C-alpha positions as a Markdown table, in Angstrom:
| # | Residue | x | y | z |
|---|---|---|---|---|
| 1 | Unk | 166.9 | 113.0 | 109.3 |
| 2 | Unk | 165.0 | 111.9 | 106.2 |
| 3 | Unk | 165.1 | 109.1 | 103.6 |
| 4 | Unk | 166.3 | 109.3 | 100.1 |
| 5 | Unk | 163.2 | 108.1 | 98.2 |
| 6 | Unk | 162.5 | 107.1 | 94.6 |
| 7 | Unk | 158.8 | 107.5 | 94.0 |
| 8 | Unk | 157.0 | 105.3 | 91.4 |
| 9 | Unk | 153.4 | 106.0 | 90.5 |
| 10 | Unk | 151.1 | 107.1 | 87.6 |
| 11 | Unk | 147.4 | 108.0 | 88.2 |
| 12 | Unk | 145.6 | 110.5 | 90.5 |
| 13 | Unk | 145.5 | 107.8 | 93.2 |
| 14 | Unk | 149.3 | 108.0 | 93.7 |
| 15 | Unk | 149.6 | 111.8 | 93.9 |
| 16 | Unk | 148.7 | 112.4 | 97.6 |
| 17 | Unk | 151.3 | 109.9 | 98.6 |
| 18 | Unk | 154.0 | 111.7 | 96.7 |
| 19 | Unk | 152.9 | 115.0 | 98.1 |
| 20 | Unk | 152.7 | 113.8 | 101.7 |
| 21 | Unk | 156.2 | 112.2 | 101.6 |
| 22 | Unk | 157.6 | 115.4 | 100.3 |
| 23 | Unk | 155.8 | 117.4 | 103.0 |
| 24 | Unk | 157.1 | 115.0 | 105.6 |
| 25 | Unk | 160.6 | 116.1 | 104.8 |
| 26 | Unk | 161.9 | 113.2 | 102.9 |
| 27 | Unk | 164.2 | 113.7 | 99.9 |
| 28 | Unk | 162.4 | 112.6 | 96.7 |
| 29 | Unk | 165.4 | 112.1 | 94.5 |
| 30 | Unk | 163.4 | 111.0 | 91.4 |
| 31 | Unk | 159.9 | 110.1 | 90.3 |
| 32 | Unk | 159.2 | 107.3 | 87.8 |
| 33 | Unk | 155.9 | 107.3 | 86.0 |
| 34 | Unk | 154.3 | 105.8 | 82.9 |
| 35 | Unk | 155.3 | 107.6 | 79.6 |
| 36 | Unk | 153.0 | 110.4 | 78.3 |
| 37 | Unk | 150.0 | 108.9 | 76.4 |
| 38 | Unk | 147.9 | 110.1 | 73.5 |
| 39 | Unk | 144.9 | 112.0 | 74.6 |
| 40 | Unk | 142.2 | 114.3 | 73.2 |
| 41 | Unk | 139.5 | 113.5 | 70.8 |
| 42 | Unk | 141.9 | 112.6 | 68.0 |
| 43 | Unk | 144.6 | 111.2 | 70.2 |
| 44 | Unk | 147.2 | 113.5 | 68.8 |
| 45 | Unk | 148.3 | 115.2 | 72.0 |
| 46 | Unk | 150.6 | 113.5 | 74.4 |
| 47 | Unk | 149.5 | 114.0 | 78.0 |
| 48 | Unk | 151.7 | 113.5 | 81.1 |
| 49 | Unk | 150.4 | 111.4 | 83.9 |
| 50 | Unk | 149.0 | 113.0 | 87.0 |
| 51 | Unk | 152.1 | 111.9 | 89.0 |
| 52 | Unk | 154.4 | 113.3 | 86.3 |
| 53 | Unk | 152.6 | 116.7 | 86.4 |
| 54 | Unk | 152.7 | 116.7 | 90.3 |
| 55 | Unk | 156.4 | 115.9 | 90.4 |
| 56 | Unk | 157.2 | 118.7 | 88.0 |
| 57 | Unk | 155.3 | 121.2 | 90.2 |
| 58 | Unk | 157.5 | 120.0 | 93.1 |
| 59 | Unk | 160.7 | 120.4 | 91.1 |
| 60 | Unk | 161.5 | 116.6 | 91.1 |
| 61 | Unk | 163.1 | 115.0 | 88.1 |
| 62 | Unk | 160.8 | 112.5 | 86.2 |
| 63 | Unk | 161.8 | 109.4 | 84.3 |
| 64 | Unk | 159.4 | 107.5 | 82.1 |
| 65 | Unk | 161.0 | 104.3 | 80.8 |
| 66 | Unk | 158.7 | 101.9 | 78.9 |
| 67 | Unk | 160.1 | 99.1 | 81.1 |
| 68 | Unk | 163.3 | 98.1 | 82.8 |
| 69 | Unk | 164.6 | 95.6 | 80.3 |
| 70 | Unk | 167.5 | 97.9 | 79.3 |
| 71 | Unk | 170.6 | 97.7 | 81.6 |
| 72 | Unk | 171.0 | 101.4 | 81.1 |
| 73 | Unk | 167.6 | 102.1 | 82.8 |
| 74 | Unk | 168.5 | 99.7 | 85.6 |
| 75 | Unk | 171.8 | 101.4 | 86.2 |
| 76 | Unk | 170.2 | 104.9 | 86.2 |
| 77 | Unk | 167.9 | 103.6 | 88.9 |
| 78 | Unk | 170.8 | 102.4 | 91.0 |
| 79 | Unk | 172.8 | 105.5 | 90.5 |
| 80 | Unk | 170.3 | 107.6 | 92.5 |
| 81 | Unk | 171.6 | 105.7 | 95.6 |
| 82 | Unk | 168.2 | 105.8 | 97.2 |
| 83 | Unk | 167.4 | 104.4 | 100.6 |
| 84 | Unk | 164.0 | 103.1 | 99.4 |
| 85 | Unk | 161.6 | 103.1 | 96.5 |
| 86 | Unk | 157.9 | 103.8 | 97.2 |
| 87 | Unk | 155.5 | 102.4 | 94.7 |
| 88 | Unk | 151.8 | 103.3 | 94.3 |
| 89 | Unk | 149.9 | 102.2 | 91.2 |
| 90 | Unk | 152.9 | 102.5 | 89.0 |
| 91 | Unk | 151.6 | 100.2 | 86.3 |
| 92 | Unk | 154.6 | 98.0 | 85.7 |
| 93 | Unk | 155.8 | 94.7 | 87.2 |
| 94 | Unk | 159.3 | 95.5 | 88.6 |
| 95 | Unk | 162.2 | 93.1 | 87.9 |
| 96 | Unk | 164.4 | 91.9 | 90.7 |
| 97 | Unk | 167.1 | 94.4 | 89.6 |
| 98 | Unk | 164.8 | 97.2 | 90.6 |
| 99 | Unk | 163.3 | 95.6 | 93.7 |
| 100 | Unk | 166.9 | 95.3 | 95.0 |
| 101 | Unk | 168.1 | 98.5 | 93.5 |
| 102 | Unk | 167.9 | 100.6 | 96.7 |
| 103 | Unk | 169.4 | 100.1 | 100.2 |
| 104 | Unk | 166.1 | 99.1 | 101.9 |
| 105 | Unk | 164.1 | 97.7 | 98.9 |
| 106 | Unk | 160.7 | 98.7 | 97.5 |
| 107 | Unk | 157.5 | 99.3 | 99.5 |
| 108 | Unk | 154.1 | 99.3 | 97.8 |
| 109 | Unk | 150.8 | 100.9 | 98.8 |
| 110 | Unk | 148.1 | 98.5 | 97.8 |
| 111 | Unk | 144.3 | 99.1 | 98.0 |
| 112 | Unk | 143.0 | 95.9 | 99.6 |
| 113 | Unk | 143.4 | 93.8 | 102.7 |
| 114 | Unk | 145.9 | 91.3 | 101.3 |
| 115 | Unk | 145.9 | 88.5 | 100.4 |
| 116 | Unk | 142.3 | 89.3 | 99.3 |
| 117 | Unk | 142.3 | 91.1 | 96.0 |
| 118 | Unk | 145.8 | 91.0 | 94.8 |
| 119 | Unk | 146.2 | 92.5 | 91.3 |
| 120 | Unk | 144.9 | 95.3 | 89.1 |
| 121 | Unk | 141.4 | 96.2 | 90.3 |
| 122 | Unk | 141.1 | 95.7 | 94.0 |
| 123 | Unk | 138.7 | 98.6 | 94.7 |
| 124 | Unk | 136.2 | 97.6 | 92.0 |
| 125 | Unk | 136.3 | 93.9 | 92.9 |
| 126 | Unk | 135.8 | 94.5 | 96.6 |
| 127 | Unk | 132.6 | 96.4 | 96.0 |
| 128 | Unk | 131.3 | 94.1 | 93.3 |
| 129 | Unk | 131.8 | 91.2 | 95.7 |
| 130 | Unk | 129.8 | 92.9 | 98.4 |
| 131 | Unk | 132.7 | 93.2 | 100.8 |
| 132 | Unk | 132.0 | 95.3 | 103.9 |
| 133 | Unk | 135.5 | 96.4 | 104.5 |
| 134 | Unk | 138.8 | 96.9 | 102.7 |
| 135 | Unk | 141.9 | 99.0 | 103.4 |
| 136 | Unk | 145.3 | 100.1 | 102.4 |
| 137 | Unk | 148.3 | 97.9 | 103.1 |
| 138 | Unk | 152.0 | 99.0 | 102.9 |
| 139 | Unk | 154.0 | 95.9 | 101.9 |
| 140 | Unk | 157.6 | 95.1 | 101.0 |
| 141 | Unk | 157.6 | 94.1 | 97.4 |
| 142 | Unk | 159.0 | 90.9 | 96.0 |
| 143 | Unk | 158.9 | 89.1 | 92.7 |
| 144 | Unk | 155.4 | 87.8 | 92.9 |
| 145 | Unk | 152.2 | 89.8 | 92.2 |
| 146 | Unk | 151.3 | 91.5 | 95.5 |
| 147 | Unk | 152.8 | 88.6 | 97.5 |
| 148 | Unk | 155.3 | 90.4 | 99.7 |
| 149 | Unk | 155.2 | 90.7 | 103.5 |
| 150 | Unk | 152.9 | 93.3 | 105.1 |
| 151 | Unk | 154.3 | 96.2 | 107.1 |
| 152 | Unk | 151.2 | 98.4 | 107.9 |
| 153 | Unk | 147.4 | 98.0 | 107.5 |
| 154 | Unk | 144.7 | 100.6 | 107.6 |
| 155 | Unk | 141.1 | 99.3 | 107.4 |
| 156 | Unk | 138.3 | 101.2 | 105.7 |
| 157 | Unk | 134.5 | 100.5 | 105.9 |
| 158 | Unk | 132.6 | 100.0 | 102.6 |
| 159 | Unk | 129.1 | 101.3 | 103.1 |
| 160 | Unk | 126.2 | 99.8 | 101.2 |
| 161 | Unk | 125.9 | 102.9 | 98.9 |
| 162 | Unk | 129.6 | 103.6 | 98.3 |
| 163 | Unk | 130.8 | 103.6 | 94.7 |
| 164 | Unk | 134.2 | 102.7 | 93.4 |
| 165 | Unk | 134.9 | 106.3 | 92.8 |
| 166 | Unk | 134.1 | 107.3 | 96.4 |
| 167 | Unk | 136.1 | 104.4 | 97.8 |
| 168 | Unk | 139.0 | 105.3 | 95.5 |
| 169 | Unk | 139.1 | 108.9 | 96.8 |
| 170 | Unk | 139.0 | 107.8 | 100.5 |
| 171 | Unk | 141.7 | 105.1 | 100.1 |
| 172 | Unk | 144.1 | 107.4 | 98.3 |
| 173 | Unk | 144.2 | 109.7 | 101.3 |
| 174 | Unk | 144.3 | 106.8 | 103.8 |
| 175 | Unk | 147.1 | 105.3 | 101.8 |
| 176 | Unk | 149.1 | 108.6 | 101.7 |
| 177 | Unk | 149.0 | 108.9 | 105.5 |
| 178 | Unk | 149.9 | 105.2 | 105.9 |
| 179 | Unk | 152.9 | 105.4 | 103.7 |
| 180 | Unk | 154.3 | 108.4 | 105.6 |
| 181 | Unk | 153.8 | 106.5 | 108.8 |
| 182 | Unk | 155.5 | 103.4 | 107.4 |
| 183 | Unk | 158.5 | 105.4 | 106.1 |
| 184 | Unk | 158.9 | 107.0 | 109.6 |
| 185 | Unk | 159.0 | 103.6 | 111.1 |
| 186 | Unk | 161.4 | 102.3 | 108.4 |
| 187 | Unk | 163.7 | 105.2 | 109.1 |
| 188 | Unk | 163.7 | 104.4 | 112.8 |
| 189 | Unk | 164.3 | 100.7 | 112.0 |
| 190 | Unk | 160.9 | 99.9 | 113.6 |
| 191 | Unk | 158.9 | 98.6 | 110.7 |
| 192 | Unk | 158.2 | 94.8 | 111.3 |
| 193 | Unk | 157.2 | 92.7 | 108.4 |
| 194 | Unk | 154.5 | 89.9 | 108.6 |
| 195 | Unk | 154.1 | 87.3 | 105.9 |
| 196 | Unk | 150.8 | 87.2 | 104.1 |
| 197 | Unk | 148.4 | 84.4 | 105.1 |
| 198 | Unk | 148.4 | 81.4 | 102.7 |
| 199 | Unk | 144.6 | 81.2 | 102.9 |
| 200 | Unk | 142.1 | 83.7 | 101.5 |
| 201 | Unk | 144.0 | 84.6 | 98.3 |
| 202 | Unk | 141.8 | 86.3 | 95.6 |
| 203 | Unk | 142.9 | 88.0 | 92.5 |
| 204 | Unk | 141.4 | 91.3 | 91.3 |
| 205 | Unk | 141.5 | 90.9 | 87.6 |
| 206 | Unk | 141.4 | 94.0 | 85.4 |
| 207 | Unk | 137.8 | 95.0 | 84.6 |
| 208 | Unk | 136.9 | 93.7 | 81.1 |
| 209 | Unk | 134.3 | 95.6 | 79.0 |
| 210 | Unk | 132.5 | 92.4 | 78.4 |
| 211 | Unk | 131.5 | 92.2 | 82.1 |
| 212 | Unk | 130.1 | 95.7 | 82.4 |
| 213 | Unk | 126.5 | 95.1 | 81.2 |
| 214 | Unk | 123.9 | 94.8 | 83.9 |
| 215 | Unk | 122.3 | 91.4 | 84.3 |
| 216 | Unk | 118.8 | 92.1 | 85.8 |
| 217 | Unk | 118.2 | 88.3 | 86.2 |
| 218 | Unk | 120.7 | 88.3 | 89.2 |
| 219 | Unk | 119.6 | 89.0 | 92.8 |
| 220 | Unk | 119.2 | 92.7 | 93.6 |
| 221 | Unk | 122.2 | 92.9 | 95.8 |
| 222 | Unk | 124.4 | 91.5 | 93.1 |
| 223 | Unk | 123.0 | 94.0 | 90.6 |
| 224 | Unk | 123.4 | 96.9 | 93.0 |
| 225 | Unk | 127.0 | 95.9 | 93.9 |
| 226 | Unk | 127.8 | 95.6 | 90.2 |
| 227 | Unk | 126.5 | 99.1 | 89.5 |
| 228 | Unk | 128.4 | 100.8 | 92.3 |
| 229 | Unk | 131.5 | 98.8 | 91.8 |
| 230 | Unk | 131.8 | 100.1 | 88.2 |
| 231 | Unk | 130.9 | 103.7 | 89.0 |
| 232 | Unk | 132.0 | 106.1 | 87.6 |
| 233 | Unk | 134.3 | 104.2 | 85.3 |
| 234 | Unk | 133.9 | 102.2 | 83.1 |
| 235 | Unk | 130.2 | 102.2 | 84.2 |
| 236 | Unk | 127.6 | 99.5 | 84.3 |
| 237 | Unk | 124.9 | 99.8 | 81.5 |
| 238 | Unk | 121.7 | 98.4 | 80.1 |
| 239 | Unk | 120.0 | 98.8 | 76.7 |
| 240 | Unk | 116.6 | 100.4 | 76.3 |
| 241 | Unk | 114.6 | 101.3 | 73.2 |
| 242 | Unk | 114.4 | 105.1 | 73.0 |
| 243 | Unk | 112.5 | 106.7 | 70.1 |
| 244 | Unk | 112.4 | 103.3 | 68.4 |
| 245 | Unk | 116.1 | 102.7 | 68.6 |
| 246 | Unk | 118.1 | 100.6 | 71.1 |
| 247 | Unk | 120.4 | 102.9 | 73.2 |
| 248 | Unk | 123.0 | 102.1 | 75.8 |
| 249 | Unk | 122.4 | 103.8 | 79.1 |
| 250 | Unk | 125.0 | 103.9 | 81.8 |
| 251 | Unk | 124.0 | 103.7 | 85.5 |
| 252 | Unk | 126.1 | 105.6 | 87.9 |
| 253 | Unk | 124.2 | 105.0 | 91.1 |
| 254 | Unk | 121.4 | 102.8 | 92.5 |
| 255 | Unk | 119.6 | 101.7 | 95.6 |
| 256 | Unk | 117.7 | 98.7 | 96.9 |
| 257 | Unk | 114.1 | 99.0 | 95.7 |
| 258 | Unk | 110.8 | 97.4 | 96.5 |
| 259 | Unk | 108.6 | 95.1 | 94.5 |
| 260 | Unk | 108.8 | 92.0 | 92.3 |
| 261 | Unk | 108.2 | 91.2 | 88.7 |
| 262 | Unk | 109.7 | 89.7 | 85.6 |
| 263 | Unk | 113.5 | 90.4 | 85.5 |
| 264 | Unk | 114.1 | 93.7 | 83.7 |
| 265 | Unk | 110.5 | 95.0 | 84.2 |
| 266 | Unk | 110.1 | 98.6 | 85.3 |
| 267 | Unk | 107.8 | 98.4 | 88.3 |
| 268 | Unk | 107.0 | 102.1 | 88.5 |
| 269 | Unk | 107.6 | 105.4 | 86.8 |
| 270 | Unk | 110.7 | 106.1 | 88.9 |
| 271 | Unk | 113.1 | 103.5 | 87.3 |
| 272 | Unk | 112.6 | 100.7 | 89.8 |
| 273 | Unk | 113.6 | 97.5 | 87.9 |
| 274 | Unk | 112.7 | 94.0 | 88.9 |
| 275 | Unk | 115.7 | 91.6 | 89.4 |
| 276 | Unk | 115.9 | 87.9 | 89.6 |
| 277 | Unk | 115.2 | 88.4 | 93.3 |
| 278 | Unk | 114.0 | 91.8 | 94.6 |
| 279 | Unk | 114.2 | 95.1 | 92.7 |
| 280 | Unk | 116.8 | 97.8 | 92.2 |
| 281 | Unk | 116.1 | 101.5 | 91.9 |
| 282 | Unk | 118.3 | 103.3 | 89.3 |
| 283 | Unk | 119.1 | 106.8 | 90.8 |
| 284 | Unk | 121.7 | 108.3 | 88.5 |
| 285 | Unk | 122.0 | 107.7 | 84.7 |
| 286 | Unk | 123.9 | 108.9 | 81.7 |
| 287 | Unk | 123.2 | 108.5 | 78.0 |
| 288 | Unk | 126.0 | 108.1 | 75.5 |
| 289 | Unk | 127.5 | 111.6 | 75.0 |
| 290 | Unk | 125.2 | 113.1 | 77.6 |
| 291 | Unk | 125.7 | 114.4 | 81.2 |
| 292 | Unk | 125.1 | 112.3 | 84.3 |
| 293 | Unk | 121.6 | 113.0 | 85.6 |
| 294 | Unk | 119.5 | 112.1 | 88.6 |
| 295 | Unk | 116.7 | 109.7 | 87.7 |
| 296 | Unk | 114.0 | 112.4 | 87.9 |
| 297 | Unk | 115.9 | 114.7 | 85.5 |
| 298 | Unk | 116.7 | 111.8 | 83.2 |
| 299 | Unk | 113.1 | 110.8 | 82.9 |
| 300 | Unk | 112.0 | 114.3 | 81.9 |
| 301 | Unk | 113.8 | 113.7 | 78.6 |
| 302 | Unk | 113.5 | 110.0 | 78.2 |
| 303 | Unk | 110.3 | 107.9 | 78.2 |
| 304 | Unk | 110.8 | 104.7 | 80.3 |
| 305 | Unk | 107.3 | 104.1 | 81.7 |
| 306 | Unk | 106.1 | 101.5 | 84.1 |
| 307 | Unk | 105.6 | 98.1 | 82.4 |
| 308 | Unk | 108.6 | 98.5 | 80.1 |
| 309 | Unk | 110.7 | 95.3 | 80.1 |
| 310 | Unk | 114.4 | 96.0 | 79.6 |
| 311 | Unk | 116.6 | 93.3 | 78.0 |
| 312 | Unk | 118.0 | 91.2 | 80.9 |
| 313 | Unk | 121.5 | 91.3 | 79.5 |
| 314 | Unk | 124.6 | 89.3 | 80.5 |
| 315 | Unk | 127.2 | 90.7 | 82.9 |
C-alpha cells in the first residue's frame, strides 16, 4: 500500500523529502513549486527551483501557480484526489481550500521545535539566539502560521561552532526521514496529533539586510552567534579601510578568542577582535567579489594589523 501524495516545496532543503517519499513507494501524483525566477548576472534567464528540477528528473508533473486565489487552481488541486499533501518550505501561505483539498489534509516539515521559532527563518534565528538544540517537526497544517498540532519531533543538537548552512544541511536530511516515518504512521492510522503548547511562542522573522552588520560592542557570544547564524547567506559583515578606502568584508566563520580592548580593536595579527565583553577570532572571510578564505590566507593579501580599530557598526 502507499499514499497518493501531492508534494509542495521549492528550495534545496525540500528535495531530500521529495526523493525519500518517492523511494519509500508512495505515489507522488503532483509537485507544486514556486514559479521559475529570473537568474544570472542580468536576470534574463528563468531558472526552475531545485524541487521543480528534482521532480522532472523523477518524471512527476510540476505545477507553479503564483497563488491559489483562482478557483481554477484550487479545483486542479482537488482533482488529483490525493490522500495527503506534504509541504516543506513551499513559500506560500495556503488557503483553507488547499488545506482541506486532500482526504487527510496537509502535513508540514518545519525546522524548529515548535512553538519556538514559527515563521520564515527558524534555522538562522535559533543559532543567532544561542539555542543549544532545535529539530524537525512534522505538523498538521491549519490556517495559522505554523500553529497546527504536532505529529512527530526529531531533536538536533546545535554545537557552538555550527553555522546556519551546516544546520540546514543536517536538518534537511533529518526532516526527510521524519516525513517518511510520519507518512507510514499516517497510512497505518497511527499518527497521533498533539496541540502545540501555548507558552514559549517565538517568531522567526525573515532576515533583513539591515541586521546583518556585525556590532562588536556586543558580548562575544552574541557576536559569534550572529556570525554563524548568518553564514553562509546572507553573511554577517564589517567595514574596514583597505588601501585607503572603506570596504565591506563578510565573515563566514568565527571562534571565541582571548583578550580585551576597545570594542572593534584588533588585538593581534590574526584577526582577534575585541568585543563589548571578550573577544572574537574571525576565521573565514570574504571580500566583495572574492573567494572565501581562511584568515591566514586572507591576511596575506589584506593588511589588518594589530591595533587597527574597526567601526563598531550596528547589527
